[in-house]
C-alpha positions in Angstrom: -11.1 13.6 18.5 -11.5 10.0 17.5 -12.8 9.4 13.9 -15.0 6.4 14.1 -16.0 4.7 10.9 -17.1 1.1 9.8 -13.4 0.4 9.2 -12.3 1.2 12.8 -15.2 -0.8 14.1 -14.5 -3.8 11.9 -10.8 -3.9 12.5 -11.0 -2.9 16.1 -8.6 0.2 15.8 -8.7 3.7 17.1 -7.9 5.6 13.8 -9.1 4.9 10.2 -5.5 4.6 9.0 -4.0 1.5 7.4 -0.4 0.8 6.5 0.0 -0.3 2.9 1.7 -3.8 2.7 4.8 -2.5 0.9 7.1 -5.3 -0.2 10.1 -5.6 2.0 9.4 -2.1 3.5 6.3 -2.8 5.7 8.1 -5.2 8.0 7.3 -6.4 11.5 8.7 -3.4 13.2 6.7 -0.9 11.2 3.5 -3.0 11.4 3.9 -3.2 15.2 4.5 0.6 15.5 1.4 1.3 13.4 -0.7 -1.1 15.6 0.6 0.4 18.9 -0.4 3.9 17.6 -4.0 2.8 17.0 -3.8 2.3 13.2 -3.8 -1.1 11.3 -0.6 -2.4 10.0 -0.4 -4.8 7.1 2.8 -6.8 6.6 4.2 -6.7 3.1 4.1 -10.3 1.9 4.9 -9.1 -1.6 6.1 -11.6 -4.1 6.5 -14.2 -1.4 9.9 -14.5 0.2 9.3 -17.3 2.7 12.2 -16.8 5.0 11.5 -13.0 5.3 7.8 -13.6 5.9 8.4 -16.1 8.7 10.9 -13.9 10.3 8.6 -10.8 10.3 5.7 -12.9 11.6 7.9 -13.9 14.5 8.6 -10.3 15.2 4.8 -9.5 15.3 4.1 -12.5 17.5 6.8 -11.3 20.0 5.3 -7.8 19.9 1.8 -9.3 20.6 0.6 -7.0 17.7 -2.7 -7.1 15.9 -1.9 -7.2 12.2 -2.8 -8.0 8.7 -0.7 -9.6 5.9 -0.8 -8.4 2.3 -0.1 -10.5 -0.8 0.3 -9.9 -4.5 -2.5 -12.3 -5.4 -1.2 -13.6 -8.8 2.3 -14.2 -7.2 1.0 -15.8 -4.1 -1.2 -18.2 -6.2 2.0 -19.8 -7.4 3.1 -20.7 -3.8 -0.1 -20.6 -1.8 1.6 -22.3 1.1 2.6 -18.7 2.1 -1.0 -18.0 2.8 -1.2 -21.0 5.1 2.0 -19.8 6.9 0.4 -16.4 7.4 -2.9 -17.8 8.6 -1.3 -20.0 11.2 -0.3 -16.7 13.0 -4.0 -15.6 13.3 -3.9 -12.2 11.4 -6.9 -10.0 11.8 -7.1 -9.7 8.0 -5.4 -10.7 4.8 -5.1 -8.2 2.0 -5.3 -9.5 -1.6 -4.2 -7.3 -4.5 -3.8 -7.7 -8.3 -5.6 -10.9 -9.0 -9.0 -12.6 -8.5 -9.6 -13.1 -4.8 -12.2 -15.8 -5.2 -10.0 -18.9 -4.8 -8.7 -17.7 -1.4 -11.6 -16.0 0.3 -13.2 -19.1 2.0 -9.8 -20.4 3.1 -9.0 -17.1 4.8 -12.4 -16.8 6.4 -12.3 -20.4 7.7 -9.3 -19.2 9.8 -11.2 -16.3 11.3 -9.5 -13.6 9.3 -11.2 -10.8 7.3 -10.5 -10.3 3.6 -9.3 -6.9 2.3 -9.3 -6.5 -1.4 -7.5 -3.8 -3.4 -9.2 -2.7 -6.5 -8.6 -0.3 -9.3 -12.0 0.0 -11.0 -15.7 -0.3 -10.2 -15.8 -3.6 -12.0 -13.1 -5.1 -9.8 -14.9 -3.7 -6.8 -18.1 -5.6 -7.7 -16.1 -8.8 -8.3 -14.4 -8.5 -4.9 -17.8 -7.8 -3.3 -19.4 -10.8 -4.9 -16.3 -12.9 -3.8 -16.9 -12.1 -0.2 -14.5 -9.2 0.6 -15.1 -7.5 4.0 -13.2 -4.3 3.1 -12.2 -2.8 -0.2 -9.2 -0.6 -0.9 -9.8 1.8 -3.9 -6.3 2.4 -5.2 -5.8 5.5 -7.3 -3.1 6.0 -9.9 -1.4 8.5 -7.7 -0.1 5.8 -5.4 3.4 4.3 -5.3 4.1 0.8 -6.5 2.0 -1.1 -8.9 -1.4 0.2 -10.0 -3.5 1.3 -12.9 -4.7 4.5 -14.5 -7.8 5.7 -12.5 -7.5 8.9 -10.4 -8.5 8.5 -6.8 -11.0 11.5 -6.6 -13.5 9.7 -8.9 -12.6 6.1 -8.1 -13.6 6.4 -4.5 -17.2 7.5 -4.8 -17.6 5.3 -7.8 -16.4 2.2 -5.8 -18.7 3.2 -2.9 -21.6 3.4 -5.2 -20.7 0.1 -6.9 -21.0 -1.8 -3.7 -24.0 0.2 -2.4 -22.7 0.5 1.1 -22.5 -3.2 1.7 -18.9 -3.1 2.6 -16.6 -0.2 3.7 -14.2 1.4 1.2 -10.7 2.6 2.0 -8.9 5.2 -0.2 -5.3 4.7 -1.3 -3.1 6.8 -3.5 -1.6 10.3 -2.9 -2.6 10.5 0.8 0.0 11.7 3.2 -1.7 14.1 5.7 -4.9 15.0 7.4 -6.2 16.8 4.4 -6.1 13.5 2.5 -8.0 11.7 5.2 -10.6 14.4 5.5 -11.1 14.5 1.7 -11.4 10.7 1.5 -14.1 10.7 4.2 -16.0 13.3 2.3 -15.8 11.1 -0.9 -17.4 8.3 1.0 -14.4 6.3 2.1 -14.2 4.9 5.6 -10.5 5.3 6.0 -7.2 5.6 4.2 -4.3 3.3 3.3 -0.9 5.0 3.2 2.3 3.7 1.8 4.8 6.4 0.8 4.1 8.4 4.0 5.0 5.4 6.1 8.0 4.5 3.9 9.5 7.9 5.0 9.2 7.0 8.6 11.8 5.9 11.2 10.5 2.3 11.6 10.2 1.5 7.9 12.7 -1.1 6.6 13.8 0.9 3.6 17.3 2.3 3.2 17.8 5.8 4.8 19.0 7.1 1.5 15.7 6.1 -0.2 13.8 7.8 2.6 15.8 11.0 2.1 15.0 10.9 -1.6 11.3 10.8 -0.8 11.7 13.7 1.5 13.5 15.8 -1.1 11.3 15.4 -4.2 7.9 16.6 -5.4 5.0 14.6 -6.9 6.3 15.7 -10.3 9.4 13.6 -9.7 7.5 10.3 -9.9 6.9 8.2 -13.0 4.5 5.3 -13.7 6.2 2.8 -16.1 7.4 -0.7 -16.6 11.1 0.2 -16.8 12.0 -1.1 -13.4 9.9 -4.2 -13.8 11.8 -5.0 -17.1 15.1 -4.4 -15.4 14.2 -6.8 -12.6 13.0 -9.4 -15.1 9.7 -9.3 -13.4 7.1 -7.7 -15.8 3.6 -7.6 -14.4 0.4 -8.6 -16.2 -1.5 -5.7 -17.9 -2.7 -3.2 -17.1 -0.5 -2.7 -14.1 2.5 -0.5 -14.0 4.7 0.8 -11.2 5.0 4.3 -9.9 8.5 5.1 -8.6 10.8 8.1 -8.2 12.4 9.2 -11.4 16.2 8.6 -11.6 18.8 8.3 -14.2 17.9 4.8 -15.1 14.3 5.7 -15.6 15.1 8.7 -17.7 17.4 6.7 -19.9 14.9 4.0 -20.7 11.4 5.4 -20.4 9.9 5.3 -23.9 12.7 3.0 -25.1 11.4 -0.2 -23.3 11.8 -2.4 -26.4 15.4 -1.3 -26.7 15.9 -2.0 -22.9 14.6 -5.6 -23.5 17.2 -6.0 -26.3 20.0 -5.1 -23.9 18.4 -6.8 -20.9 21.2 -9.3 -20.0 23.6 -6.4 -19.5 21.1 -4.0 -17.9 19.5 -6.6 -15.6 23.0 -7.4 -14.2 23.7 -3.7 -13.7 20.3 -3.2 -12.1 20.7 -6.2 -9.6 24.1 -4.9 -8.6 22.7 -1.4 -8.0 19.9 -2.8 -5.8 22.4 -4.7 -3.7 24.5 -1.6 -3.3 21.7 0.8 -2.6 22.5 2.9 -5.7 19.2 4.7 -6.3 20.4 6.4 -9.4 19.7 3.0 -11.0 17.6 1.1 -8.5 14.0 2.1 -7.9 12.6 3.9 -4.9 9.0 2.9 -5.0 7.0 5.9 -4.0 3.8 7.8 -5.1 2.8 11.4 -5.7 2.4 11.9 -1.9 6.2 12.3 -1.8 5.5 16.0 -2.6 3.6 16.3 0.7 6.5 14.7 2.8 9.1 16.9 4.3 10.4 14.9 7.2 11.1 11.4 8.4 9.2 11.1 11.7 8.1 8.0 13.7 5.1 6.1 12.5 3.1 7.0 15.6 3.9 10.7 14.9 2.6 10.3 11.4 -0.8 8.8 12.7 -1.0 11.5 15.3 -0.5 14.3 12.8 -2.9 12.9 10.3 -5.7 12.3 12.8 -5.2 15.7 14.4 -5.2 17.7 11.2 -8.2 15.7 9.8 -10.2 16.2 13.0 -9.5 19.9 13.0 -10.6 20.2 9.4 -13.7 18.2 9.9 -14.7 20.1 13.0 -14.1 23.4 11.3 -16.2 22.6 8.3 -18.9 21.2 10.5 -19.1 24.3 12.6 -19.2 26.5 9.5 -22.0 24.4 8.1 -24.1 24.9 11.2 
């Protein structure tokens, strides 16, 4: 059963499932695998590592994949040439998150790409709509990585109402299976964007030990904080904090952030060494509450097939009961 929505029609995909542009994890290989399986892969442009971005765009060009590119807007604004590099490769869409999209919308659309804007409130949804966004991603606090405090179950319908059906809304945060997709559709979304579920897939660029940690924990083992941002010397503008898996480093410093800053020279050096060594007792594994729904590390196409199959079965069952 194909689930056709305004998002599948706009993006020209088979299934209303989007890959979150996870920094350094959503690489060309993972994006191409999602595309081949009928979803929409978005390359993780992140903070803007130019060599990495060019290399992964080359991978996508060789794979002849249809793809999007995602940027942290406030970071990309400091080096906007990266947007031009991405647009030269003719992406289907560019996703902008965490910053006003207005300065970049016309530039993106002149190159024939659509604009996807991630928002964390109804106010931000209206601003993105007025700026000319083609698709909104309503990001709940359950999601991994940076975000804000709103829960997804109220944020999605409020976002849908805020834009009055003018543009489709995609749900993100805590979704890892067909139940999440079916629920998002019932809330008024036209699809889902998944990060953590795709992180724990065979094609994702993350370390195998990080994927194993995601597979082994529950949603209770995640924490939204600024501890890891401080440790990386990369604190974000308010109100954004990052949800990651709890580890010894987070447990040591959560609630003691001012003291961490006082010891930052020493702790930042330790943190950088841990990241390089793949020591995830100190370094962060960026993952959301959906980790509690993940029990294996399949291929990305298997993830999509399972989610669609389960959602289709649920929707069909409830439809038949309703009649």
